[in-house]
C-alpha positions as CSV (number, residue, x, y, z in Angstrom):
1,M,-30.6,17.6,-18.2
2,S,-28.0,16.1,-19.9
3,E,-28.2,12.1,-21.4
4,Y,-24.9,11.8,-20.1
5,L,-23.8,10.7,-16.3
6,L,-20.3,12.2,-17.2
7,E,-19.1,14.3,-19.8
8,M,-15.5,15.4,-20.0
9,S,-13.9,18.3,-22.5
10,G,-10.8,19.6,-23.5
11,I,-9.3,17.1,-20.9
12,C,-4.7,18.2,-20.4
13,K,-2.8,16.9,-18.0
14,S,0.9,17.4,-18.0
15,F,4.1,15.8,-15.8
16,A,7.2,18.0,-15.9
17,G,6.0,19.5,-19.8
18,V,5.1,16.0,-20.9
19,H,1.3,15.3,-21.8
20,A,-0.1,12.6,-21.0
21,L,-3.7,14.0,-21.7
22,D,-4.3,16.6,-24.9
23,H,-7.4,17.6,-24.8
24,V,-9.2,14.4,-24.4
25,D,-13.4,14.8,-24.7
26,F,-15.3,11.6,-22.7
27,K,-18.9,10.8,-22.1
28,I,-20.8,7.9,-20.9
29,K,-24.4,7.2,-20.4
30,P,-26.1,5.0,-17.5
31,G,-27.2,1.8,-18.5
32,R,-23.8,1.5,-21.1
33,V,-21.0,0.4,-21.3
34,M,-18.0,2.6,-22.5
35,C,-15.0,0.5,-23.1
36,L,-11.9,2.5,-22.8
37,A,-8.8,1.0,-25.2
38,G,-5.0,2.3,-25.2
39,E,-1.9,0.9,-25.9
40,N,0.1,1.3,-22.8
41,G,0.8,4.5,-21.7
42,C,-1.4,6.5,-24.2
43,G,-3.2,8.0,-20.8
44,K,-5.9,5.6,-19.7
45,S,-4.5,5.5,-16.2
46,T,-4.5,9.4,-16.4
47,L,-7.7,9.9,-17.3
48,V,-9.1,7.4,-14.8
49,K,-7.7,8.9,-11.7
50,I,-9.0,12.2,-13.1
51,I,-12.4,11.1,-13.1
52,S,-11.7,9.7,-9.7
53,G,-10.0,12.7,-7.6
54,V,-6.7,11.7,-7.4
55,Y,-5.5,13.9,-9.8
56,T,-5.9,17.0,-10.5
57,R,-6.5,18.3,-14.5
58,D,-4.5,21.1,-15.9
59,E,-7.2,21.8,-18.0
60,G,-10.9,20.9,-19.3
61,T,-14.2,20.4,-18.4
62,V,-16.1,18.1,-16.5
63,V,-19.9,18.1,-15.9
64,Y,-21.4,14.8,-14.1
65,E,-25.1,14.6,-13.7
66,G,-25.8,17.8,-15.8
67,R,-23.6,19.9,-13.2
68,T,-19.8,21.2,-13.3
69,I,-17.2,19.7,-11.5
70,S,-14.5,22.5,-11.2
71,K,-12.9,19.5,-8.0
72,I,-12.8,16.8,-7.6
73,T,-11.1,14.6,-4.4
74,P,-11.2,10.7,-3.6
75,A,-14.0,10.9,-1.1
76,E,-16.0,13.3,-2.9
77,A,-15.9,10.5,-5.9
78,T,-17.3,7.7,-4.0
79,K,-20.1,10.2,-2.4
80,L,-20.6,11.3,-6.0
81,G,-21.1,6.7,-7.2
82,I,-18.4,6.8,-8.6
83,Q,-15.8,3.5,-7.7
84,V,-13.0,2.4,-9.1
85,I,-12.4,-1.6,-9.2
86,Y,-8.4,-1.5,-9.8
87,Q,-6.9,-4.4,-11.2
88,D,-5.2,-5.4,-8.0
89,L,-8.9,-5.2,-6.5
90,S,-7.9,-3.2,-3.5
91,I,-8.7,-6.4,-1.1
92,F,-7.5,-7.0,2.5
93,P,-6.6,-10.7,2.0
94,N,-5.6,-11.2,5.4
95,L,-9.2,-10.6,6.5
96,T,-12.7,-12.6,6.2
97,V,-15.5,-11.7,3.3
98,M,-17.6,-9.7,5.2
99,E,-14.1,-7.9,6.9
100,N,-13.7,-6.3,3.0
101,L,-17.1,-5.7,2.5
102,A,-18.3,-4.3,6.0
103,V,-15.2,-2.1,6.8
104,N,-15.1,1.4,4.3
105,S,-18.8,1.5,5.2
106,E,-17.4,1.9,8.5
107,I,-14.3,3.9,8.0
108,T,-17.0,6.8,5.9
109,A,-19.7,6.0,9.1
110,G,-16.3,7.2,11.4
111,R,-16.9,4.6,13.9
112,K,-14.5,3.3,16.1
113,L,-16.4,0.6,18.1
114,V,-16.9,-3.1,16.2
115,N,-20.0,-4.2,16.2
116,R,-20.3,-7.7,14.5
117,K,-23.8,-7.7,14.0
118,R,-24.0,-4.0,12.0
119,W,-20.5,-6.1,9.7
120,E,-22.6,-9.0,9.1
121,A,-25.5,-6.9,8.2
122,T,-23.6,-4.7,5.3
123,A,-22.4,-7.9,3.9
124,K,-25.7,-9.2,2.9
125,E,-26.9,-6.2,1.5
126,A,-23.8,-5.9,0.0
127,L,-23.5,-9.5,-2.0
128,S,-27.6,-9.0,-2.4
129,K,-27.4,-6.7,-4.5
130,I,-26.4,-9.6,-7.3
131,G,-27.6,-12.1,-5.7
132,Y,-24.4,-13.1,-4.9
133,D,-23.9,-15.9,-2.4
134,I,-20.2,-16.8,-0.1
135,D,-18.8,-17.6,2.4
136,L,-19.0,-14.2,4.4
137,N,-15.7,-16.1,7.0
138,A,-13.7,-17.1,4.4
139,R,-10.2,-15.4,3.7
140,M,-10.0,-13.1,1.0
141,G,-7.3,-14.3,0.4
142,E,-8.1,-18.0,-0.7
143,L,-11.0,-17.3,-2.9
144,S,-10.3,-17.7,-6.5
145,V,-9.8,-14.2,-8.4
146,A,-13.0,-13.7,-9.9
147,D,-14.8,-14.5,-6.4
148,K,-12.6,-11.4,-5.5
149,Q,-13.8,-9.8,-8.4
150,L,-16.9,-9.1,-7.4
151,V,-17.0,-9.2,-3.7
152,A,-15.1,-5.8,-5.2
153,I,-18.2,-5.2,-7.7
154,C,-20.5,-5.9,-3.7
155,R,-18.7,-3.6,-2.1
156,A,-19.1,-0.9,-5.1
157,L,-22.6,-1.2,-4.9
158,L,-23.0,-0.4,-1.2
159,F,-21.9,3.6,-1.7
160,N,-24.4,4.0,-4.4
161,A,-22.0,3.4,-7.4
162,K,-23.8,5.2,-10.5
163,L,-20.4,5.0,-12.3
164,I,-17.9,2.0,-12.1
165,I,-15.1,1.5,-13.6
166,M,-12.9,-1.9,-14.1
167,D,-9.7,-2.1,-14.6
168,E,-8.4,-4.8,-17.0
169,P,-10.8,-7.0,-14.9
170,T,-10.3,-10.6,-17.0
171,T,-6.6,-10.9,-16.9
172,A,-6.5,-13.5,-14.6
173,L,-10.3,-15.1,-15.4
174,T,-11.2,-18.5,-17.2
175,K,-13.8,-17.9,-19.9
176,K,-16.3,-19.8,-18.2
177,E,-15.5,-17.1,-15.3
178,V,-15.3,-14.4,-17.6
179,D,-18.7,-15.3,-18.3
180,A,-20.5,-15.3,-14.8
181,L,-18.8,-11.5,-14.9
182,F,-20.7,-10.7,-18.3
183,K,-23.2,-11.9,-17.0
184,T,-23.0,-9.2,-13.5
185,V,-22.0,-6.3,-15.9
186,R,-24.8,-7.4,-17.9
187,A,-26.9,-7.2,-14.4
188,L,-25.5,-3.5,-13.2
189,K,-26.1,-2.8,-16.8
190,D,-29.3,-3.5,-16.8
191,S,-30.3,-1.5,-13.6
192,G,-29.0,1.4,-15.0
193,I,-25.4,2.2,-14.0
194,A,-22.7,2.8,-16.9
195,I,-19.3,0.4,-16.5
196,M,-16.3,2.2,-17.9
197,F,-14.4,-0.9,-18.8
198,I,-10.9,-1.1,-19.6
199,S,-9.4,-3.7,-21.2
200,H,-6.9,-5.3,-24.3
201,K,-9.2,-8.1,-25.6
202,T,-11.2,-7.2,-29.1
203,E,-13.0,-10.6,-27.9
204,E,-14.5,-9.2,-25.0
205,I,-14.5,-5.8,-25.5
206,Y,-17.0,-6.9,-28.9
207,E,-18.7,-8.7,-27.0
208,I,-19.7,-6.7,-23.8
209,S,-19.3,-3.3,-24.3
210,D,-21.8,-0.6,-25.9
211,D,-19.3,1.7,-26.4
212,V,-15.6,2.6,-27.3
213,C,-13.5,5.0,-26.4
214,I,-9.7,4.1,-28.0
215,M,-6.8,6.8,-27.1
216,R,-3.2,7.0,-28.3
217,N,-0.3,9.2,-27.6
218,G,-2.5,11.0,-25.2
219,K,-5.2,12.0,-27.0
220,N,-9.6,10.4,-28.0
221,V,-8.7,8.9,-32.0
222,Y,-11.8,7.4,-32.1
223,S,-15.9,7.8,-30.0
224,G,-18.4,6.2,-30.5
225,P,-20.8,2.7,-30.8
226,T,-18.2,-0.4,-30.4
227,A,-20.8,-2.1,-33.6
228,E,-19.6,0.9,-36.0
229,V,-16.2,0.4,-35.9
230,S,-14.7,-3.1,-37.5
231,R,-12.0,-4.8,-36.1
232,D,-9.2,-4.2,-38.6
233,D,-10.5,-0.5,-38.3
234,F,-10.0,-0.5,-34.1
235,I,-6.6,-2.0,-33.8
236,Y,-5.7,0.2,-36.5
237,Y,-7.1,3.0,-33.6
238,L,-5.3,1.3,-31.3
239,T,-1.7,0.8,-33.2
240,G,-1.6,3.2,-35.4
241,R,-0.6,0.2,-37.8
242,R,-2.5,-2.2,-39.9
243,I,-2.1,-5.7,-37.9
244,Q,-1.3,-8.7,-40.5
245,P,-2.2,-12.3,-38.2
246,D,1.4,-13.6,-38.8
247,Y,0.8,-17.4,-38.5
248,F,4.1,-19.4,-38.0
249,I,5.5,-21.3,-40.3
250,P,9.1,-23.8,-39.2
251,K,11.7,-23.4,-41.5
252,N,14.1,-25.6,-40.0
253,I,12.7,-28.7,-37.5
254,S,15.1,-30.9,-36.3
255,K,15.6,-35.1,-37.2
256,E,15.9,-35.7,-33.7
257,P,13.7,-34.3,-30.4
258,V,15.6,-31.9,-27.9
259,L,13.1,-32.8,-25.3
260,E,11.8,-35.9,-24.6
261,V,8.7,-36.3,-22.0
262,K,7.9,-40.1,-21.4
263,N,4.5,-41.0,-19.0
264,L,5.2,-38.2,-16.2
265,T,2.8,-38.2,-13.2
266,L,3.4,-35.6,-11.1
267,K,3.9,-36.2,-7.1
268,N,0.7,-33.4,-6.3
269,N,-0.8,-35.5,-9.3
270,K,-2.1,-32.4,-11.0
271,C,-0.2,-34.0,-14.2
272,R,-0.7,-37.8,-15.1
273,D,0.8,-40.2,-17.8
274,I,1.9,-37.5,-20.0
275,S,4.2,-37.8,-22.8
276,F,5.3,-35.6,-25.6
277,E,8.6,-34.6,-27.8
278,L,9.6,-31.6,-29.5
279,K,12.5,-30.5,-31.7
280,K,14.1,-27.6,-32.2
281,G,12.9,-24.7,-34.9
282,E,9.3,-26.5,-33.2
283,I,6.9,-23.9,-31.1
284,L,4.8,-26.9,-29.5
285,G,1.5,-25.1,-27.8
286,V,-0.1,-26.4,-24.6
287,T,-3.5,-24.8,-23.4
288,G,-6.2,-26.1,-21.6
289,L,-9.3,-24.3,-19.2
290,L,-7.8,-22.8,-15.8
291,G,-6.6,-26.2,-13.4
292,S,-6.1,-28.5,-16.7
293,G,-2.5,-29.2,-15.9
294,R,-0.5,-27.0,-18.3
295,T,1.5,-24.5,-15.4
296,E,2.1,-27.7,-13.4
297,L,3.3,-29.6,-16.4
298,A,5.3,-26.0,-17.6
299,L,6.5,-26.0,-13.9
300,A,8.0,-30.0,-13.4
301,L,9.7,-28.6,-17.0
302,F,11.6,-26.5,-14.7
303,G,12.3,-28.2,-11.4
304,L,9.7,-26.5,-9.7
305,D,6.4,-28.7,-9.4
306,K,8.6,-32.4,-8.7
307,V,7.8,-35.9,-10.5
308,A,6.6,-38.4,-8.8
309,S,6.7,-41.0,-11.8
310,G,8.6,-41.1,-15.9
311,S,11.2,-39.7,-17.2
312,I,12.6,-36.3,-18.7
313,H,15.5,-36.4,-21.5
314,L,17.4,-33.8,-23.2
315,N,19.0,-34.7,-26.3
316,G,18.4,-38.6,-25.8
317,K,19.9,-38.3,-22.1
318,E,17.2,-39.2,-19.3
319,V,18.3,-35.3,-17.1
320,K,16.8,-35.1,-13.4
321,I,15.7,-31.6,-13.1
322,T,15.4,-31.3,-9.1
323,S,15.0,-27.1,-9.3
324,P,15.1,-24.0,-11.2
325,I,18.9,-24.0,-11.2
326,V,19.4,-27.8,-12.5
327,A,17.2,-25.9,-14.8
328,Q,19.3,-23.9,-16.3
329,K,22.3,-26.2,-15.9
330,L,20.3,-27.5,-18.7
331,R,19.8,-24.7,-20.7
332,I,16.4,-24.7,-19.9
333,G,14.7,-21.4,-19.4
334,Y,11.2,-20.4,-18.2
335,V,9.2,-17.0,-18.0
336,P,6.0,-17.5,-15.5
337,E,2.9,-16.2,-16.6
338,D,3.3,-13.5,-13.8
339,R,6.0,-11.5,-15.1
340,L,5.6,-9.0,-12.1
341,T,5.9,-11.0,-8.5
342,E,7.7,-14.2,-10.3
343,G,9.6,-12.3,-12.7
344,L,11.0,-9.0,-12.4
345,C,12.4,-7.6,-9.9
346,L,10.4,-4.5,-10.4
347,A,12.1,-2.2,-8.1
348,Q,15.3,-2.8,-9.6
349,P,17.0,-1.4,-12.6
350,I,16.5,-2.9,-16.2
351,A,20.0,-3.5,-16.1
352,D,19.9,-5.9,-13.7
353,N,16.8,-7.4,-14.4
354,I,18.3,-8.4,-18.0
355,T,21.5,-9.8,-16.8
356,L,20.3,-11.4,-13.3
357,S,20.3,-14.7,-14.9
358,S,23.9,-14.5,-16.3
359,L,26.3,-12.8,-13.8
360,K,28.1,-16.6,-14.0
361,R,28.6,-15.7,-17.4
362,L,29.6,-11.4,-16.9
363,S,32.2,-12.8,-13.7
364,N,35.4,-12.7,-13.8
365,S,38.1,-15.1,-11.9
366,L,37.5,-13.7,-9.7
367,S,34.2,-14.0,-9.5
368,I,33.5,-10.3,-9.8
369,I,31.3,-8.6,-11.9
370,K,32.1,-5.2,-13.6
371,N,28.9,-2.6,-13.9
372,Q,30.3,-1.2,-17.2
373,D,30.3,-4.9,-18.6
374,I,26.5,-5.2,-17.2
375,I,25.4,-2.3,-18.4
376,K,26.8,-3.1,-22.1
377,D,25.2,-6.9,-22.4
378,A,22.2,-5.1,-21.7
379,N,21.8,-2.6,-23.6
380,I,22.8,-5.4,-26.4
381,W,19.0,-6.8,-25.3
382,K,17.3,-3.3,-25.3
383,E,18.6,-3.0,-28.7
384,K,17.7,-6.1,-30.3
385,F,14.7,-6.7,-28.9
386,S,13.7,-2.9,-29.0
387,I,13.2,-2.5,-25.2
388,A,11.4,1.4,-25.2
389,T,13.7,3.3,-23.0
390,D,16.5,5.9,-23.1
391,D,18.0,3.8,-20.4
392,V,18.6,0.7,-18.9
393,R,19.4,2.0,-15.6
394,K,16.1,3.7,-14.7
395,F,13.6,0.8,-12.8
396,A,12.2,-2.2,-14.4
397,S,9.1,-0.6,-13.2
398,T,9.5,2.1,-15.5
399,L,8.4,0.2,-18.7
400,S,5.3,-0.8,-20.3
401,G,4.2,-4.6,-19.6
402,G,4.8,-5.3,-23.3
403,N,8.4,-3.8,-22.5
404,Q,8.8,-6.0,-18.9
405,Q,8.0,-9.1,-21.0
406,K,10.9,-8.2,-23.2
407,I,13.5,-7.8,-20.2
408,V,11.9,-11.3,-19.0
409,L,12.9,-12.3,-22.6
410,S,16.0,-11.1,-22.7
411,K,17.4,-12.6,-18.8
412,W,16.3,-15.8,-20.5
413,L,18.0,-15.3,-24.1
414,S,20.9,-13.7,-23.4
415,N,21.8,-17.7,-22.3
416,D,22.4,-20.1,-24.5
417,L,19.2,-22.2,-24.2
418,D,18.3,-25.0,-26.2
419,V,14.5,-24.9,-24.7
420,L,12.3,-21.9,-23.7
421,I,9.1,-22.7,-22.0
422,L,6.2,-19.6,-22.4
423,N,3.5,-19.3,-19.7
424,G,1.3,-16.8,-20.8
425,P,3.5,-15.2,-22.7
426,T,1.0,-12.1,-23.5
427,V,-1.0,-11.7,-20.8
428,G,-1.6,-7.8,-19.8
429,V,0.2,-7.5,-23.1
430,D,-1.2,-4.9,-25.3
431,V,-1.5,-5.7,-29.3
432,G,1.5,-3.8,-30.8
433,A,3.4,-5.5,-28.1
434,K,2.0,-8.7,-28.6
435,Q,2.1,-8.7,-32.3
436,D,6.5,-7.9,-32.0
437,I,6.6,-10.4,-29.0
438,H,4.6,-12.9,-31.4
439,A,7.3,-11.9,-34.7
440,L,9.8,-12.4,-31.6
441,I,8.9,-16.1,-31.1
442,H,9.0,-16.8,-34.3
443,D,11.9,-15.5,-34.9
444,L,13.7,-17.5,-32.3
445,A,12.2,-20.6,-33.2
446,N,14.1,-19.9,-36.8
447,E,17.5,-19.7,-35.8
448,G,16.4,-23.4,-33.8
449,L,15.0,-22.6,-30.7
450,A,13.0,-25.2,-29.4
451,V,9.4,-23.2,-27.6
452,I,6.9,-24.3,-25.7
453,I,4.1,-21.8,-25.2
454,I,1.4,-22.9,-23.4
455,S,-1.6,-20.1,-23.0
456,D,-5.2,-20.0,-22.5
457,D,-5.5,-17.6,-25.3
458,V,-6.8,-20.0,-28.5
459,S,-5.9,-17.5,-30.7
460,E,-2.2,-17.5,-29.6
461,V,-1.7,-20.7,-29.1
462,V,-3.5,-20.6,-33.3
463,V,-1.2,-18.8,-35.0
464,N,1.6,-19.7,-33.1
465,C,2.5,-23.0,-33.1
466,N,2.7,-25.7,-35.4
467,R,2.2,-28.4,-33.2
468,V,-0.8,-28.3,-30.5
469,L,-1.6,-30.7,-27.6
470,V,-4.6,-29.9,-25.2
471,M,-5.1,-30.4,-21.4
472,K,-7.7,-31.6,-19.6
473,E,-7.4,-32.2,-15.7
474,G,-4.2,-33.1,-15.8
475,T,-3.6,-35.4,-18.9
476,I,-3.2,-34.8,-22.8
477,V,-6.6,-35.7,-24.7
478,G,-5.3,-34.7,-28.2
479,E,-2.5,-33.2,-29.9
480,M,-2.7,-31.7,-33.7
481,E,-0.8,-30.8,-36.1
482,G,-0.2,-27.7,-39.0
483,E,-3.8,-27.1,-40.9
484,K,-5.4,-28.8,-38.3
485,I,-5.3,-26.2,-35.5
486,T,-8.0,-24.0,-36.0
487,E,-9.4,-22.3,-33.2
488,E,-12.7,-24.5,-33.4
489,N,-11.1,-27.5,-33.3
490,V,-9.1,-26.3,-29.7
491,Y,-12.2,-25.4,-28.0
492,N,-13.7,-28.7,-29.2
493,M,-10.9,-30.5,-28.0
494,I,-11.3,-28.1,-24.2
495,R,-14.7,-28.6,-23.9
């Protein structure tokens, strides 16, 4: 019998003549963590959907537990022990933990009547598989992302999972939560379960994976033990180019601050006694763990969280930012961390998304906006930011994460801003697009824009910021500047 749980060779899949997968080989052993890596659009999702039976391959061979499989459906994949935990976790937020854990088993068994004792027994069995303890009557929608993730893993184990595929499982987790997830992954691995781990984050890949399969443009470019590929080579295989950190060096910082925050305290008490200055041409970093108050500070500066005391000054004048409309009039832009639900209208054209904050500028004296003016304006930003689309009339949902983020940036930069606040500017963005966005932010600062980057990605803060504020429990606990901004110094202050 083969030493591999799953072996795939020569896998091809095309959509409308476009090769999503071009003779891809993939194999994974029981009790190993295999990282599937690649930039958006490289074919990772298509490969996962073929493994899980959502798509049928055009060519190639699949061998599972030594047996050649000609065709597979999602139901058959589940019976074989193949479980996929997607980014949205596929949960029912309005149901309890117990109901989420038991419902799939009930449907699979064809039961029509509810038996609460049986559901409770099923849920307890699921939680016991990883020694996880949680209130069975808690509503899923009220849990943290980390708890939702663990419930999804427990649910997968109910079906005697042999291969668990985790799609970007750490995107919304804190470092502490990531450590807890990795502990669970290692326990699953030790029990003989194969884990396919999909991630953009190089540090996590080297920490958790035994093997790595790197894809680019629908093809394999590297497969082998993670320890045998250097980090520089890993990024080269991923992007097709050699990427070096481009540290931000400010060229023209103004003498007077454009933004001054003095003793700011919020009504929700999530930020207290916050004071700092921001000058034109600066990139100021604000970092801290989840719950440190960093996001609440951003929301207050954009008029989404209410101020209890303290003051905000723009260009030397005190202002009251009571809403996003007021913030926009004051020439403040805000790019939210969750671009999909807060920053984009995915089911609307790219052009409409780019021009959404510029409708007044584009309208004539009768408040009429011509469609050709929207298209023209959108094309200017498409070219300026190299947004990868051949037609700005296509829906925003058709683009990769990096290009979607460029749309959100374009939406605000099409206005004349003084301050741009970026909350997690490269969350869920692949390595190449991340580098492009960072270079774009550097250019904006060097053109005189005042930028605030809010991020828990310490390496992002170190590379991009000339000053850094560290927050903990709603207050600023430290500030560093210039050469003192190192990952070690930032981590020491955060902890």
